[in-house]
C-alpha positions as CSV (number, residue, x, y, z in Angstrom):
1,M,0.0,0.0,0.0
2,V,1.3,3.5,-0.8
3,H,1.5,5.8,2.2
4,M,0.3,9.2,1.2
5,G,0.7,11.1,4.5
6,T,-1.7,13.9,5.1
7,W,-2.7,14.6,1.5
8,Q,-6.3,15.3,0.8
9,I,-8.5,14.4,-2.1
10,I,-9.1,17.7,-3.8
11,Y,-9.5,17.0,-7.5
12,D,-11.5,14.5,-9.4
13,F,-10.5,13.5,-12.9
14,N,-14.0,12.1,-13.7
15,T,-14.7,14.9,-16.1
16,T,-14.0,14.3,-19.8
17,P,-13.6,17.2,-22.1
18,N,-16.3,16.9,-24.7
19,S,-16.2,20.4,-26.3
20,M,-12.5,20.9,-26.4
21,K,-10.9,22.2,-29.6
22,Y,-7.6,20.4,-29.1
23,T,-6.8,16.7,-29.1
24,P,-4.0,14.7,-27.3
25,K,-1.9,15.0,-30.5
26,D,-1.8,18.8,-29.8
27,G,0.1,18.1,-26.6
28,F,0.3,21.1,-24.2
29,P,-2.9,22.9,-25.1
30,Y,-5.0,19.8,-24.8
31,Y,-3.5,18.7,-21.4
32,Y,-3.6,22.3,-20.1
33,E,-7.3,22.7,-20.9
34,L,-8.1,19.7,-18.7
35,V,-6.9,21.4,-15.6
36,Q,-6.4,25.1,-16.4
37,D,-8.9,26.4,-13.8
38,K,-7.3,24.4,-11.0
39,D,-4.7,25.6,-8.4
40,L,-1.2,24.3,-9.1
41,N,-0.6,23.0,-5.5
42,Q,-4.0,21.3,-5.4
43,L,-3.2,19.5,-8.6
44,F,0.2,18.2,-7.4
45,F,-1.0,17.3,-3.9
46,S,-4.2,15.5,-5.0
47,T,-4.3,11.8,-4.2
48,D,-7.1,11.0,-6.6
49,T,-4.9,9.2,-9.1
50,F,-3.1,7.2,-6.5
51,M,-6.3,6.1,-4.8
52,F,-7.8,5.1,-8.2
53,L,-4.7,3.1,-9.2
54,Q,-4.7,1.3,-5.9
55,S,-8.3,0.2,-6.6
56,I,-7.2,-1.6,-9.8
57,G,-6.8,-5.3,-9.2
58,K,-3.6,-7.2,-10.1
59,E,-5.6,-9.2,-12.6
60,K,-6.4,-6.1,-14.6
61,A,-2.9,-4.5,-14.5
62,A,-1.7,-6.2,-17.6
63,H,-5.0,-5.7,-19.5
64,R,-4.9,-4.0,-22.9
65,Y,-8.2,-2.9,-24.4
66,A,-7.0,-3.6,-27.9
67,P,-4.0,-5.1,-29.7
68,N,-1.0,-2.8,-29.8
69,K,-2.4,-0.6,-26.9
70,W,-0.5,-0.1,-23.7
71,S,-1.3,-2.2,-20.6
72,I,-2.4,-0.3,-17.5
73,K,1.0,-0.9,-16.0
74,Q,2.6,0.7,-19.1
75,I,0.3,3.7,-18.7
76,V,1.3,4.1,-15.1
77,G,5.0,3.9,-16.0
78,H,4.5,6.3,-18.9
79,I,2.8,8.8,-16.5
80,A,5.9,8.7,-14.3
81,D,8.3,9.0,-17.2
82,H,6.4,11.9,-18.6
83,E,6.5,13.7,-15.3
84,R,10.2,13.1,-14.9
85,I,10.9,14.5,-18.4
86,K,8.6,17.5,-18.0
87,M,9.9,18.4,-14.5
88,F,13.5,18.5,-15.8
89,R,12.3,20.9,-18.5
90,A,10.4,22.9,-15.9
91,F,13.6,23.1,-13.8
92,Q,15.5,24.4,-16.9
93,L,12.9,27.0,-17.5
94,S,12.9,28.1,-13.9
95,R,16.6,28.7,-14.1
96,K,16.2,30.7,-17.3
97,Q,17.9,28.2,-19.5
98,E,17.0,28.4,-23.2
99,V,14.9,25.3,-23.7
100,Q,12.2,24.3,-26.1
101,L,9.5,22.4,-24.2
102,W,8.9,19.9,-27.0
103,G,7.6,16.3,-26.9
104,Y,9.5,13.1,-26.9
105,D,9.1,9.6,-28.4
106,Q,6.8,8.0,-25.8
107,E,6.5,4.8,-27.8
108,S,10.2,4.2,-27.7
109,L,10.4,5.0,-24.0
110,V,7.6,2.5,-23.2
111,N,8.8,-0.2,-25.5
112,N,12.3,0.0,-23.9
113,S,11.0,-0.2,-20.4
114,R,10.3,-3.1,-18.0
115,F,6.9,-1.8,-17.0
116,D,5.1,-5.1,-17.8
117,E,7.7,-7.1,-15.7
118,L,7.0,-4.9,-12.6
119,S,4.1,-5.1,-10.3
120,L,1.4,-2.5,-10.5
121,Q,2.3,-1.6,-6.9
122,Q,6.0,-1.0,-7.8
123,L,4.9,1.3,-10.6
124,I,2.5,3.2,-8.3
125,N,5.2,3.6,-5.8
126,D,7.6,4.9,-8.5
127,L,5.0,7.4,-9.6
128,L,4.5,8.5,-6.0
129,H,8.2,9.1,-5.5
130,V,8.3,11.1,-8.8
131,R,5.3,13.1,-7.5
132,Q,7.0,13.8,-4.2
133,A,10.1,15.1,-6.0
134,S,7.8,17.3,-8.1
135,Q,6.1,18.7,-5.1
136,S,9.4,19.5,-3.5
137,F,10.7,21.3,-6.6
138,I,7.4,23.3,-7.0
139,G,7.8,24.3,-3.3
140,T,11.1,26.0,-4.2
141,L,9.6,28.2,-6.9
142,S,8.8,31.9,-6.4
143,E,5.8,33.6,-8.0
144,H,8.2,35.3,-10.3
145,Q,9.6,32.0,-11.5
146,L,6.1,30.6,-12.1
147,Q,5.5,33.4,-14.5
148,L,8.6,32.8,-16.6
149,K,7.8,32.0,-20.2
150,G,8.8,29.3,-22.6
151,Q,7.7,27.7,-25.8
152,A,5.6,24.5,-26.0
153,K,4.4,23.4,-29.5
154,H,4.3,26.9,-30.9
155,H,2.6,28.3,-27.8
156,T,4.2,30.8,-25.4
157,I,3.4,29.6,-21.9
158,T,4.2,30.3,-18.3
159,L,6.1,27.8,-16.2
160,E,3.0,27.5,-14.0
161,D,0.8,26.5,-17.0
162,F,3.5,24.1,-18.2
163,L,3.4,22.4,-14.8
164,K,-0.4,22.2,-14.8
165,S,-0.2,20.5,-18.2
166,I,1.7,17.6,-16.5
167,I,-1.3,16.8,-14.4
168,G,-3.5,17.4,-17.4
169,H,-1.6,14.6,-19.2
170,E,-2.1,12.4,-16.2
171,A,-5.8,13.2,-16.2
172,H,-6.1,12.3,-19.9
173,H,-4.6,8.8,-19.3
174,I,-6.6,8.2,-16.1
175,N,-9.8,9.0,-18.1
176,I,-8.8,6.6,-20.8
177,V,-8.2,3.8,-18.2
178,K,-11.6,4.5,-16.7
179,E,-13.4,4.6,-20.1
180,R,-11.6,1.7,-22.0
181,Y,-9.9,-0.6,-19.6
182,L,-12.2,-1.2,-16.6
């Protein structure tokens, strides 16, 4: 069982964006729209994802809803990888390093992982540790740093909005798991 300390449930990802003008292929704008009205700290301190993942039985963890689709374990591993990558880019932006906040080859990262060999619990724990590191980093940022700007897929965005899009990405995948896997 993952120990989550004194975190509170403060955000529910049960909403699916039906009237959005962006798609997941658009990256940042799509993920940002999922959470744009939420507080940054509330997003990163929510336990909703962890509680939901804990509720998935071991027998479903390797399930794929169609051929060539990721398993639930691969999705959890991907969410952790995504947050690691994006937090490093956020760190660079916070230190005023010239950086393009572009995407990465997610298929290659998942295909070259061991996610399906690990237990769902191991992957949840890994995501929890990544999240705790993210929370720690966000706690070091000033309001000025949160308003620094960078480029993401041809959009000029603030560091705060870039950070929110990380949780938007997570919400997107959790919605897919709820809709297509369970």
